[in-house]
N, C-alpha and C positions, 0 to 999 in steps of 0.2 A: 504494500500500500504506500509506504513511504517513497519508494522509487517512482511509482506512478505519479504521485502528487508532485514530486520535484520535477518531473518531466512535463506535466500538462498544465500546471497552474502558472499564473503570470510571474515573470521575473520579479524578484523582491519579496516573494512569498516565503515566510519563515515557517518551518515545521518543527514541532517538538520531537524530541528523541527520548521517549520514555524508557526507563530501565525495565518496566513491567507493565502489566495491564493491557487494555485493548482500546485505548482512546488516543487519537492524535489531535493535537491542537494546531490549527493553522492561523498564522497572522497574515492577513492580506496586505498588499502594498497600499499605502495611503494615496489618495483619499477614499479608496474603496471600503465599503462596509459590508458585513455579511448579510445584513437585511436587504441590501440592494440586489443581491443575487438569489435570495431565499425564494421569492415568488416564482421566478423563472425556473429554478431547480424543481420546486414542487410540481410545476406544470409538466415537467418531464419525468415525474415519478421519483425524484431524488429528494431525500430528506436528510437534513443535518441540523445540528443545534447551533443557532446563532449565539455568539459569545455573550451578547448583552443580557441574555436570559439568566446568566449566572452571576449577575451583579444587580444589587439594589440601587446603585448609583450611576447607572448607564455607562459603565466602563466596558471595555472589551468589545466595542462596536466593530472593530476591524478583525475580530477573531471568529473562528468557527470550529466546532468540535465534530470530529468524524469517529464513528464506531468501527473498530476493526475486529469485532467479535465473531464474525462469520469466517468459515473456511474460504480461502481465496477462490473466486469464481470469475468467469468471463463477464458476467453481468455487473460485478463490482467494479472491475477495471473499466468497463464501458461507462458506468455511471460516473466514475471519477473523471474520465476523459470529458464527458459531457459537462460536468460541473466546472472543470478547468476551462473549457471553452466559454461557458457562461461568464466566469470571472474575467477571462481575458477580454471578452467583448465589452463587459461593463467598464473595465478599466480604460479601454480604448475610447469609450464615449466620454470619459471624464475630461 
């Protein structure tokens, strides 16, 4: 999952490197926010957790959380590619 994210998301995206667990945190390049790409992702059947839902003070707006708890499948890779394309397109519009 980490390699795919690094390949398909916009340059400047930072990815957590957890020592354990099944969650990756991505920080999108500014001024992009995770809410900007959330609706477009849902329309394609892709769901992720926008970072601001984890803050009572509207922090982490440029972050998103991805779950890596499933066994790697082609549909996961395809979803990540589509999400990366959505993020790249949104950033290009900025």
